[in-house]
C-alpha positions in Angstrom: 11.2 -20.9 36.4 8.3 -23.2 35.7 5.9 -20.3 35.9 7.9 -18.3 33.3 8.0 -21.3 31.0 4.2 -21.8 31.4 3.6 -18.0 30.7 5.8 -18.1 27.6 4.1 -21.2 26.3 0.7 -19.6 26.9 1.8 -16.5 24.9 3.2 -18.6 22.0 0.2 -20.9 21.7 -2.3 -18.0 21.8 -0.4 -15.6 19.5 -2.1 -14.4 16.3 1.2 -15.0 14.5 2.5 -18.3 13.3 5.7 -19.5 15.1 7.7 -22.4 13.7 11.1 -23.9 14.8 13.0 -25.7 12.0 16.1 -27.8 11.9 19.1 -26.8 9.8 17.8 -28.9 6.9 14.5 -27.0 7.0 12.4 -29.7 8.6 9.7 -28.5 11.1 10.3 -29.5 14.7 7.5 -27.4 16.2 4.7 -25.1 15.2 2.2 -23.3 17.5 -1.5 -24.0 17.2 -2.0 -20.8 15.1 -0.3 -22.5 12.2 -2.9 -25.3 12.1 -5.8 -22.9 12.9 -4.8 -20.4 10.1 -3.7 -22.8 7.4 -6.0 -25.7 8.1 -3.5 -28.6 8.3 -3.0 -31.3 11.0 0.0 -31.5 13.1 1.1 -34.9 11.7 1.1 -33.3 8.2 3.5 -30.6 9.2 6.0 -31.7 11.9 8.9 -33.6 10.4 8.3 -32.2 6.9 9.8 -29.1 5.2 6.5 -27.8 4.0 8.3 -26.2 1.1 5.6 -27.5 -1.3 3.2 -25.2 0.5 5.1 -22.1 -0.7 3.8 -20.6 -4.0 6.0 -21.7 -6.9 6.7 -18.0 -7.8 8.0 -17.3 -4.3 9.7 -20.6 -3.6 13.2 -19.8 -4.9 13.4 -16.6 -3.0 12.3 -18.2 0.3 14.6 -21.2 -0.1 17.6 -18.9 -1.1 17.0 -16.7 1.9 16.8 -19.7 4.3 19.9 -21.2 2.8 21.9 -18.0 3.4 20.4 -17.6 6.9 21.6 -21.0 8.2 25.2 -20.1 7.2 25.4 -17.3 9.8 24.7 -17.9 13.5 22.5 -15.2 14.9 21.5 -13.9 11.5 18.0 -12.5 10.9 16.1 -12.0 7.7 12.6 -11.3 6.4 10.7 -12.1 3.3 7.1 -12.0 2.0 5.6 -15.0 0.4 2.3 -16.9 -0.3 1.4 -20.2 1.3 -1.3 -22.6 0.3 -4.2 -23.2 2.6 -5.3 -26.8 3.1 -8.4 -25.9 1.0 -6.2 -24.8 -1.9 -6.3 -21.0 -1.8 -3.2 -18.8 -1.3 -2.5 -16.6 1.8 0.2 -14.0 1.9 2.6 -13.9 4.9 5.4 -11.7 6.1 8.1 -14.0 7.4 10.8 -13.1 9.9 13.4 -15.8 10.5 16.2 -15.9 13.1 19.1 -18.4 13.1 19.3 -19.7 16.7 20.9 -23.0 15.8 23.8 -22.2 18.1 21.5 -21.3 21.0 21.8 -24.0 23.7 18.0 -24.1 24.4 16.5 -23.4 21.0 18.9 -25.1 18.5 16.8 -24.2 15.5 15.7 -21.6 13.0 12.8 -19.6 14.6 10.3 -18.4 12.0 7.5 -16.0 12.7 4.8 -15.5 10.1 2.2 -12.8 10.1 -0.8 -12.8 7.7 -0.8 -9.5 5.8 -4.2 -9.7 4.1 -5.6 -6.8 6.2 -2.7 -4.6 5.2 -3.1 -5.6 1.5 -6.8 -4.6 1.7 -5.9 -1.2 3.3 -3.3 -0.6 0.6 -5.7 -1.5 -2.2 -8.4 0.8 -0.6 -5.8 3.6 -0.3 -5.0 3.3 -4.0 -8.6 3.4 -4.9 -9.1 6.6 -2.8 -6.1 8.2 -4.4 -7.4 7.4 -7.9 -10.9 8.8 -6.9 -9.3 12.0 -5.5 -7.2 12.5 -8.7 -10.4 12.1 -10.8 -12.3 14.6 -8.6 -9.5 17.2 -8.8 -9.3 16.8 -12.5 -13.0 17.5 -12.7 -12.6 20.7 -10.5 -10.3 22.2 -13.1 -12.7 21.7 -16.0 -15.7 23.8 -17.0 -18.4 21.9 -18.8 -22.0 22.5 -20.0 -23.5 25.7 -21.4 -22.7 29.1 -19.8 -25.1 32.0 -20.2 -23.1 35.1 -20.8 -24.2 38.7 -21.2 -23.7 39.9 -24.8 -22.8 43.3 -23.6 -20.8 43.2 -20.3 -19.8 39.6 -20.6 -21.0 38.7 -17.1 -22.0 35.0 -16.5 -25.3 34.0 -15.1 -25.0 31.5 -12.2 -27.5 28.6 -11.7 -29.0 30.7 -8.8 -29.8 33.5 -11.3 -27.2 36.0 -10.1 -24.7 37.5 -12.5 -20.9 37.4 -11.9 -17.9 38.9 -13.6 -16.3 36.3 -15.9 -13.1 36.5 -13.9 -14.8 35.7 -10.7 -16.8 32.8 -12.2 -13.8 31.1 -13.8 -11.7 31.6 -10.7 -14.3 29.9 -8.5 -15.1 27.1 -10.9 -11.7 26.3 -12.4 -9.2 27.1 -9.6 -7.3 29.7 -11.5 -6.4 33.3 -10.8 -6.4 36.3 -13.3 -3.9 39.0 -13.9 -4.8 41.9 -16.1 -3.1 43.6 -19.1 -4.3 45.3 -22.3 -4.2 43.8 -25.8 -2.9 45.9 -28.8 -6.4 46.3 -30.3 -7.7 47.8 -27.1 -4.6 49.9 -26.6 -5.2 51.4 -30.1 -8.9 52.1 -29.4 -8.5 53.6 -25.9 -5.0 55.0 -26.0 -4.3 55.9 -29.6 -1.4 58.2 -28.6 0.4 55.3 -26.9 -0.4 52.9 -29.7 1.5 55.1 -32.2 4.6 55.1 -30.0 7.2 52.6 -31.2 9.8 51.1 -29.0 13.3 52.3 -29.5 
């Protein structure tokens, strides 16, 4: 039993996540060393206080409202994202998961796990940047720009390599479009005058 307790304590104290146990009134009874290591405070500044002043003013009402509802229901579990102030004054974003274990005979408290989400925020921001860059690139693929050298007789277009291509092939390769063929009224009159004179019924 002692070995299990020692193993559990070792896991908690070396976790990358913050673990806090609070009383029903929100006061901190215990935090693991990660709390102090990550946020820069001393144990005597945290234990016995609520630490509510460390929550960003814009997030405070949401967090306190969620905690108030949580303590009303034994066994309840909830999660919220909020910002907390580091001892040096800057803000850190955490994903908080809280469990109401006030009725648990050994815990008798609200257990709160906090995970720093800055890495995920960076990944999301980079993903948004890549999506924007990709959209810009795709828009550029669908546009032709510059001066095209076109044959005055057959209408072929000269490539940068010097070769000549049918205009349909060139546009298809550079603007991601496909062609279908028909014949306009003027050409119909010129090439097929007998059909041009026919009128639909």
